[in-house]
N, C-alpha and C positions, 0 to 999 in steps of 0.2 A: 504493500500500500504506500510505502515511501513517505513523501512529505504530506500526503493526505491525512495521515495520523495526526500530525501537528495542527493542521487546519481544523480537524474535528475537535481536538483538545482545546484550542483557543475558542472555538464556537460554543462548546459546552460551558466553559468558564464564563464567557460574556453573557450567555443566556441566564446563567445563575446570578451574575452580577446585576442584570436588569431586574431579575426577580427580587433580589435583596433590596435594590433601590426602590422598586414599586412598593414593597412591603414597608420599608422605613419611611416612605413618603406618604402613601395612601391619600392621593388628592381627591377632593370633592369639588367638581366644577359646577358653576352656576350659569349654564348656557341659557340664553344666547349671549350672555356677557362674557367678556374675556377676563374673568375673575374666578376666584375660588379660594378654598382653604384646605389645609391638610390635617389629618388626624393620626398619622403614623408615629411610631416611637422616636423617629429622628427629627420630628417637627415640633419646635417649641416657640418659634417666632416667625415673623414675616421673612426674614433673610434666609432662614433654613428652608422655607418653601421654595424660594427662587433657586437656592443651591441644589435642592433635590431635582428641580425641573431641569437645570443644566446638566446634572449627572445623568439623568434619564436620556436627554438628547445625545450626549456623548456615547453612552453605551449602545443606543439604537443605531447611531452612525457606524460604530465599530462592528456591530452584527452584520449590517449591510455590507461593510467592507470585507469581512471574512467570507461571507457567502459569495461575493463577487470573485474573490481570490480562488475559491473552490471551483467556480465555473471556469475561470481562466486556466486553472491547473488541469481540469478535465479536457479542455481544448488543447492545451500545450502538449499533453502526452500523446495525442493522436497524430502529431506531426513526426515523421520519421527523420527529417533533417534536424541537425543540431543548431537551432536558432537561439538568439539571445533570450527570447521570451521563454523558450523551453528550459534553457539552463537556469534562468532566474527563478521560474516557478517551481522547479524541482530542487532548489537549494534551500536548506533549512534556515541558514543564516539570513538569506534574503527575505524569507517569509517573516521571520521575527523582526527584522529591520523595518520591513514595510508596515508591520503591525504597530511597532513603537512610533514610527513616523506618523501613522494615522492617528494614534492617541494624541500626540502633540498637536497635529493639525486640528483635530476635533475640539480640543481644549481651547486653542487659540480662536477658532472660528466661532464657537458658542460664546466665548467670553467677549469677543468683538461685537457680537450681535446683542447679547443680553446685558453685560455690565454697564455700558453707557445708559441704557434705558432704566436699569434698576437704580443706578446712582442718581438719575434725574427725577425719580419718583418721589413725590412728597406724599407719605401715607395718609396724612390728614386731609390734604386737598383731594387726592384721588378717591378716598372713601366718601368725602362729602359729595363729589360728583356722582358716584354710584348711587348714593342715597337719594340725591336729587332726581336721578333717573327712575329709581324704584324705591319709594319710601319704606316698603316692607323689609328692605335689607338692613335698616338701622339696627334692629335687634340682633341680627346675625353678626354684623360687623363689630358691635360692642362686645359680643360674647366670644368671638373667635379671634384670638391674638395673631393667628397665622394668616388671616385674610389678606390677600393681595391680588393685584391684577394689572393689566395693561389697558388703561382707558384710552379710546381712540382720540380724545381731545388733547392728550398729553404725549403719549408715545405709541404711535401706530405703526411706524416703519419697521421696527425690529421684530415685532410679532408677525407683521405681514410677511417679512422675509422668511421666517421660520415656516409659516403656514404655506407659502408658495412653494418652498422646497419640498415639504411633506406632500402637498397636493400634486406636484409635478412627478415626484418619484413614484408615488403609488398609482397615478393615472396611467403611466407608461408601462406598468407591470404586465398587462396582458399582451401588448405588442412585443415587449422584450422577451417574454417567455415563448411566444410563438416563433420568433426568430431563432432563439437559442435551440429550441427543439428541432427545427428544420436543419440547423447547422450540425447539431449532434447526430441526427439521423444520417446525414451525408458523410460526415467524418468517420463515424463508427463502421460504416460499410467498407470504407477504405482501409481502416485499421484491421479489420478482420482478415483481410488478405495478406497482411504484412507480418503478423505476429502469430505465436502459437496459440492453441486453443485454451491452454491454462492461463496465459497472460491476458487474452481477450476476455475470458470469464471474470478475471479480477476487475478489469476496466468496466465491464457491464455491471458488475456488482456495485462499484462505486458510483456509476452513472445513475443507476436506479435509486440508490440511496439519496443522491443529490437532488433528483427530480422530486422524490417524495418530500424531502425537506423543503424544497422550493414551494410546493403546494401548501405545506403547513405554514410557511412564513407568509405566503400570500393571504391565507385565511385568517391567521391569528396575529399578524403584525401589520401587513400592508392594508388589509381591509379595514380594521379598526382605525388605523392612522388616516385613511382616506375619509371615513365618515366623521372622525374627530375634526380634521382640518376643514371639511365641508361645513359642518355645523358652526364652527367658530368663525370661519372666514365669511360666510354668508348670513350669519346671525339667525340661525334657524331655531325656533322654540323647542322642537322635538329633540334637539341635542341634549336637553336636560335629562332625558332618559337614557341616552347612549354614551355621553362623554365620560362620565365617571366609570361605568362598567367596562369601558374600553381598556382601562389600565389593568383591570383584572384579567381580561382576555390576553393581554400581552404576556402574562405570566404562564400561560398554558402551553406555549409551544415547546418548552424544554421537555416536558413530560412526553408529548407526542413524538418529538424528535428522538428521544431516548428509545421509545418503542420501535421507531423506524430503524434506528441503528441496530438494535438487538434482533430485529427480524431479518433485515436484508444482508447484513454483513456476517458471513458464515463464522469466522472465528469468535465473534462476540456471542452469536447465537449458541454455538456449541459450548462455550464456557458457561453460559447461563443454564443450559440444559444439564450440564454436568453438575453445576452447583446446586440445582433444585432437585434433580433426580438421582444424583450420585451414581450415574451409570458408568461402568468400567469401560464400555465399548465406545464412549464418546471421546473425541479428541479434545484436549484442553490446550494443546500447543498449536501454534500456527506455523505455516511455512509459506514459501513463495508460490507453491503450487495449489494453495487452498483456494478453490473457486468461490470466488465469492460470486445486493438491492435497497359642527355651533349652528326681532323687531322690538327693538326696545319698546317698553310700555311701562306705565306707572300703575296699571290696574291689576297686574298679575300678582297673586299672593306669593309669599315666600315659599310655601310648600310646593309650588309648582316649579320652583327653580332649584331647590335643594331637596332631593328625595331622601331624607334621613329618617322618616317615620316608617318603620317596617310594617305597621298596621295599615298602610295606605292601600295595599292590594286586597285587604279584607273588608274594605268599606265600599258602599255604593258611591256614586259620583257626588261628593259633598264639597269638593273644592270650589265649585262654581254653582251658581243658581242656574238651573237649566234654561230659564227664560232669558237669561242674559248672554247665553252663548251665541255668538254670531255663526252664520252658516259656514263661514270659512274655517271654523274649527272642526266641523263635521264633514264637509265636502271639499275635496281638493282636486280641482279640475286639472292641474298640471300633472299630478300623479296619475289621475285617471286616464289622461291622454297617453301617457307613457305606457301604462298597462294595456290600453286599447291597441296601441301599435304592436306591443309584444305578442298579443294574441295572434295577429296576422303572421308575424315572423315564426312563432312556434308552430302554428298549424301547417305552415309550408315545410319547415324542417321535419316535423314529426310525420307528415305524410310520406316524405321520401324515406325516412327511417323505417316506418311501418311496412311500406311496400318491399323495401330491400330485405328487412329482417324476416318477414313472412316467407319470402322465397328461400332465403338462406336456411332458415330453421326447418322448413318443410322438406326441402330437397337435398340439403347438404349435411344433415345430421347423420352421424354414424349409427349403425344398428346397436352398438353397445350402449348408446344413451337411452334406449328403451322408451318408456313412457315419459321420461323427462322432456323429450322433444315436444310432446303435446302440451305439457304444462307451460313450456316456454312460448309456444304458439298462442295459447289462450291468454297468457299474460301480455304479450305484445298487442293482441287485438283489443283487450280491455284498456291498456294504457292509451291506445289510439282513440278508443271510444270516449274516454274521459277527456281527451284533448278536444274532440269534436263537440262534446256536450258543453265544455267551458267556452269554446269559441262561439257557439250558437247562443249561449246564455250571457256571458260577460257581465257578471253581477257587480254593482257598485254599492258597497255597504257603508252605512252612516253610523259608525260606532261613536259613542257607546250605546246608541239606540239599537234595538233589535229590529232594524228595518233597512230597506234599500230598494234599489231599482235595477233594471238590467238594460243593456244597450246592444245586445247581440242581434244578429240578423233575423232570428226567429222570435224575438221578444216583441210581441205586438199588443200585449195586454197584461193585466195583473196575474191572471192564472198561469201564463207562460213563465212568470217569475218563479212561482211556487213549483211548477212542473220541472223547471230546470234544477231547483234545489233537490227535489226528490230523485231525479235521474243521477245527479252528482253523488248523492248519498249511496244510491244503489251500486253505482260503478265503483266507488271507493270501497264499499263492503266486499264486492267481488274480487277486487285486486288483493285485499287482505286475505280472502279465502284462497285464492290461487297461490299466493306466496306461502301460506300455511301448508297447503298441500305439497308444495315443493320441499318444505322442511320435513314433513312427514315422509315423503318419498326418500329423502336422503337418509333419514333414520332407519326406515324399513329395510333398505338394501344392505344395511350393515348386519342384519340378523340372518343367521344361517338356517334357522328353523322355518319351515313353510307354514307360517301362521296365517290366520284370516286377515290380520292387519296388513301383512306384507302382500298378500294376494290382491286385496282391494286397492291398495295404494299403487301397486305396480301394474295393474290391469287397465288398459286404455278405456274399455267400456265403463268400468267403475268410475274412472276419473271424469268422463263426460257426464255420466249419470249424477255424480255428486255435484258437478258444476251446475247443471240445469236445475237440480233440486235447490241449490243455493240461490239461483236466479229467482225461482218462484218464491222462496222464503224471503229474499230481500225485497221483492215487490210487495209481498203480503204484509211484512212487518212495517215497512216504511209507509205503506198506505194506511195501515191501522193506526199509526201515530199521527200522520199529517192530515189525512182527509177529514177526520172529525174536527180537527182544529180549524181547517179551512172552511168547512161548512158553518162553523160557529162565528166566523169573522164577518162583521158588518163593516163594509168598506168605509162608508161615510163616518160611522161612529169611531172606527179605529183611526182614520186620518184626523178627525177632530181631536182625539186624545193626544196624538203625536204633536199636532199644532199647538194644543194647550200646553204641552210640555216645553216645546221649542217653537215659539212663534216664527222664527226665521225660516222654518221649514215650509211655510205656506206657499211661497213662490215655487219651490221645487216640486211639491206635491201636485200643484195645479198644472205644471208643465210636463211632468213625467207620468204617463198613463200606466206604466208598469210598477209604480211605487206600491210596496206592500211590506208588511211586517207582522211580528208577533208582539203586541203590546202586553206588558205584564198584567194590566188591569183586566184583560179579557181572556187571553190564552197563554198562560205561562208554562203549563205542565208539559205540553208537547215539545217545545223547544228546549226546556230544561232537561228533559229525558235525553234528547239527541246530544246536547252539550255534555251531559254527564257521561254518556257512553264514550264520546270522543275524548273527553278529559281523562277518563279512566283507562281507555285502551292505550293512548299515547303516553300516559304517565308510567305504565308498567313496562314500556318498551325496553328501557335499559336492563331491568331485572330479567326480562324474558330473553333478551339477546345474550346476557351473561350466562344464564342457565343453559341455553342451547349450545353456545360455544364450548362450555365445559363438557356437555354430553357428547358432542361430536369429537372432541379431542380424545375422550375415553374410548368411544366406539371405533373410531378409525384406527387406533392402535391395535385393537383386537382384529379388525377386518383385514389389516395388512397381512396378518399371519395365515389367513385361510384362502387367499385368492392369488392369482398370478400378478406379476408386476404390471402387465398391460391393463388388466381389469382395474387394478388399484389406481393406476394413473388416470383412467377415465373418470373414476369416482372422485378423485382428488380434484380433477379439472372442473367437474360439475359443482363440487363443494366450494371451491374458490369463487366460482361465478356467483353462486348463491349468497356467499358472505358479502361480496362487493355489492350485489343487488340489494341486500338488506341494508347496507350502509347508505346507499342512494335513497332508498325508501324512507329511512329515518331522517335523512337530511332534507328531502324534497316533499315528503308527505306527512310523516309523523310530527316533525318539528313545526311546520306551518299550521297544521291542525291543532297542535297543543296551544300555540300562541293565539290562534283564532278563537278557540273555545275559551281560553283564559280571558281575553279582552271582552268577549260577548257576555260570558257568565258573570264576571265581576264588574262589568260596565266601566272599563278603563278608557279614558279619553284618548290616550296615545294609540289605541286600536284603530282610530280613523286613518292613521298613516300606514298601518300594516295589513289590515284585514283584506282590502281590495287587491293589493299586489300578491297576497298569499295564493289567490286562485290562479294567477299566472305562473307562480312557482310550481303548482300542482301539475303543470303541463310539461315540466322539464325532465322528469325521470325517464321517459321513453328514449330521448336522445342519448343520455348518459348510459342507460342500460344497453342500448344498441352498441355503443363503443365497448362496454364491458364484455358483451357476448362475442364480439368480433376479435377481442384481444385474448380472452382466456380460453375459449373453446377452439381447440386446434383445427377441426374440420372447417369451421367458419373462417378462422384466420387464414388457413391455407387457400380457401376459395377466393377471399378478398385479395390476397397477395397475387394469386394467379390472374384475377380479373383486372387488377390495377397494373401489374408489372408485365403480365403476359410472358413469364419466363418458362422455359421448358422444364426446369427442375422443380416446378411447383404443381401440385395436383389441382385439377378442376372438379374432381368428384371425390367423394369420400367412400371409405370402405369400413370394414369392421374394426380396423385398427386406426389409432390416432396418429401413427407415425407417418412421416412424409414419404410418399412414394414417387419416384421419378417417372414422369410420363413424357412421351414424345409428342411434339406439336410441329406442324408445318409452318414455316416462316415464309 
């Protein structure tokens, strides 16, 4: 692994340093204002607040620097010629010299940006201006000795510089990652022809590790930075909900990167196995041949700026009088327009993915996959059906009210709105059912006894019978819950109740014929039942996934001893696919469902920003699952390679085996 070991060592240290700084600082931001205070053990006055802020910026810059060096190192070693870049990046002294130089540069840069502004700040004058903007801040400023900030009337340029840098770096991340991936794909194909198989395996192992670490940094460092800089720079009120938790998110990436290193890098994984299992046949020593993967306002109460009361989430909407809420707090045309556009993009992408994957799954699956092929086929169809339903429905929710309207192509009246809700619930239930059947299938095939459970789960007719039975059950149960509630709804009476609660809704209700909802004074039970089910199912997901993973680990160890290597490889391939599909469903189905149910059930105002986009997120799993299937399942991967590259060494058809078979083609 060479110098890569030292880069990993420095990255782990800096990730822990930023964790310690965040813990010692513990900032609480008062968005949309550029101010806050800190409650950490290292914060005792205003100066320590600014010092911790500078230390955090320095450590963040160093983490970006180290990860950039890892990327450059990975590129340098793919070159066969002995260039200056290759000699420099593979020299340990140069790596540490670059790191120390970056430390000095970061300290100088942050000091030049922050120190003049901090020295110019008059705490009493700045605090007085903040109190003039928001009188409710007077109590907090008097109580918190660490309160500080950068008021735009006194020192705007330094903070703007920092925000612009953070905004720019995080905004170019997708483009940068795309270019790097394309470059690595090209270079690694060249490297494979020049080095031995063992050396190439080591480089592939380090490249996979670096790619997974890049994804983790984008999710847990770049994304929180982007939203933090956006809310502060454009003074967005909903930043009061996201700015403070963002610093807790920054602390998560070390744990996830540790898991990535322990999984992808063979020597680390083998040592952990030996340490936990104490198996004598596991290698604990490594060798060179070890193959290694933020509108200002004076009317907002203090509690809306600093969320320090933990009981907030357990109360109904009491921070505001409902009659005083403007429509702009419930209805966000800009967000709705973005979501509306995303529906058209996603329906186009998912249509292509669905057609392609239906063909590949049905015609290119190997016989060894058995009934799993039909489960994949049904899951793809249902994922596309939920995409079509959401595109035709396109709901706009008005949180914290349990009401909304729809703008989809088939939304022509109020009943279409409720009908779209029922179809969405049914299709979501069916997707959960299909994924549960996949889990049952994976468990059943690990048993050697020919039990009724194994026969029913692995039989194609039984699978389709269970699926159609679930369809009937889903229609029946959803109709039993929703139809009585709909027949009890008096449209004029319900609309009058909503207008009485929020007078600003009158204009929207008169202009939107599809407006409808479940007012708590008339029909609370039906929606509460649906929300409780969603809340309960999504809340137990982590426990369920942990239990399933433990069971699979135990059963697959037993299964390996009773089947051939090829059969075991097929089942491992299907298991890996299912695990990654589960992660995608948790990220793009369970998590949006959880927050949607949370905001509706407890009537949280910030749900007006998240509830409508959540339905666009529901359309994303099909695209990502298509990529997962084409990557992990060998017959699909081989067909895509053959179709794209048209190489004679790649198969166009699949057989009983997963191995690549050389076929001849006419050119």
